[in-house]
N, C-alpha and C positions, 0 to 999 in steps of 0.2 A: 504494500500500500504506500503510495507516494505521500510525501510531506513537504510543505513549503519551507523555504529557508527560515522564514520568521517563526513557524511552528517549532522547528528543530531548535532554534535559538532560545525560544521561550522554555522548552522542555529542559534545556541545559542550564538555564538560569535558576539558581536556588532562591532568588529574591523576586517576589511577585505576589499574585493573588489569583484565586479562581473566580471566573465570572459565573453568572447564573446558569450557564450551560455546562458548567463543570470543566471549562477550558482554562488551562493555566496560562496566564499572561505575565511574561517576564517584566521586570522593572523598567528596562529601557523604553518600552512602549508608553510608559507613563508620561514621558516628556516628548511632546510632539513638535517637530520642527519644520515639517514640509509646508503646511497650509496656514494661511491667515484665517482669522474669523471672518464670516460665520461658518466657513467650511469645517473648521476645527470643531466648533460646537455641535454641528450636525452629526459629524462622525462620532464624536464623544458620546452623544445621546443614543444613537442607533446601534453602535457596535461595542462601546467600551464602558457602558454604564457610568459615564461621567467620572471615570477614574484617571483620565489623562490630564496632563497639565500643558498649557500652551506656552511655548518658549518665546514667541514673538507677540508684542502688544499692538503692532500696526494692524489696522483693520482693512480687509479686502472689500470686494464688491460682489453682490449677488442679486439677481433678479429672476423672478418667475414670469416668463412671457406666456400669458394665457392665450393659447392658440389651439383651436380644435377644428375638426373637419372629418370627412369620411375617408377611410383607408382606400388606397388605390392599388396597393400591392402588399398583400398580407397586412403587416402592421404599419406600413408607411403612410403618413398623412401628408399630402402635397403641400398644404398651407404651412405646415411646420417646417418642411424642407425649404420652401421659398423664403421664409423668415430668416432662417440661419444663413442661407446663401447670400441674402442681401447684406447681412452683417459681415460676413467674410469678405465679400467684395469691397465693402466700405473700409474694412481694416486694411486689406491689401493695397487699396488705392492710396490710403493715407500714409502708409510707410514705404510704399514702392518695393515691397519684398514680401515673401511668405510670412504671415503672422505666426507667432508662437501660440498656437491654439490647437486644441483637440476637439473633434466633433464625435461624440460617442452616443451609443444607444444600446439597450439590452438586446436589440433584434438585428439579425443579419439582413433582413429585408430593408430595414431603414439604412443600414450601412451601405448596401449595394446601390440603392436608389440615390442616396446622397452623393456617392462617388460619381455616378452617371450624370446627375443634374449639375453638379458643381464643375465637373470637367468641361461640359458644354459651355457654361458661363465663363470660365477662365479662358477658354480658347477664344471667345469673342473679345477678350481684353488684350489679345496678342501677347500673352505670357508664353514663355518658351515651354515646349513640350516636356523638357527635362524637369523644370521647376514644378509643372503641373503633376507629372508622374510621381515625383518624390513627395509632394504635398499630399496627394490622394493616398499614397501608400502609408505614409508615416503619421498622418493627422486625422484619419477617419477610420473608425472601426467599432467593433462591439466592446462593451465595457471590459470584459475579461482579457481581451488581447492587449489592453493598455495597463494591465496590472504591473506595478513596479516602475511605471513611467510617470512623468509629470510635465505640465505645461503651465504657463502663466495664466492662460484663459481656457476654460472648458465649457463647451455647449453640450448639454445633455438632452437628447430628444426622446421623449417618452413614447411617441408613436401611439398606435391603437385608437379605436373608437368604441362606441357602446357595443357594437357587434363583436368586437374582439377583446372585450374587457377581461376575459379569462387570461389572456396573455399579459395584460397589465397586472393582474393579481399575481401571476407567476413571478413577475419582476420584483415584487416586494414580499414574496413568501418567506424570505429570510433577509437579514440585514446585509449580507455580504456584498451583493451586487451594488446596492446604493452606496455602501461605504466605500467601495473601490471607486465608483464614479465620482463621488464628492471629493475624495482625497487625491484625485489626479490634478485638481486645480490648486495652484499655488496662490494666486491672487484674485481671480475672478471666476465665478461659477454661475452659469445661466441655464435655467431649466426651460424647455419649450414643450408645452403640453396643455392638456385640458385641466385647468386649475380646479374647477368644481368637482370633477370626477376623481382626480387624484388626491385632493387635499385631505380626504378622510381615510385614505388607504394606509396600512401599516408602514412605518418608516418614512413614507412621503410626507406625513404630517410633520415630522421633525424639520424637514426642509421648508415646508410652508411656514412653520412657526418662527424660523430663523432668517429667512431671506430678507433683504433690505426692503424690497417692494415687489408688487405684482403689477404688471403692465399689460394692457392690450395694445398691441402695436399694429398699425396699418401697414399692409404689404402693398407697396405701390410700384416701385421700379421694376420688380420682377414681372409685373403684369402688363408692362408696356410693350 
């Protein structure tokens, strides 16, 4: 049976505590250095029973973009994809280079559709094929493929609609997936999804309670 490096390190550490699931957490995890708040607070609530301590006092940024629609390919919601693409295009244009950002989702269908849609948009901007290829490969994926990695900015796309709500429930059946998603973000964390539907789901509620604001954003330039 395989074990993560962190699990092995925890087991080897004589100093720590057991969480409610009976898992031993070694002392080094108590001091968290990767993320700013509110990402730290969210992860601390959903996965570490508020036993971690934040090493940095600087505050980051977080927003839930309330965006919903019907799925067009399994869990992919076109409106959510367009919103994120609009943000990425704006970031790329402002700094004239690939932004330090991850676009992640629990679902392969969302990842695949985002790569396809964003590739088309970036080609229209006359960005080199090499830059586009590297960005799509390294910056868009499912949550677990980014475990152990980090970026300044993370967009987390919930996907799903009412007809695929069972998939949404799967994404929060355990804290692991959302914990990994939130802690990829060093400075900024943005959730894109149906706020009303997700706000009462396990672990998503911790995100709702701690994000700086909830916005409904008009999607305009992608529709022109």
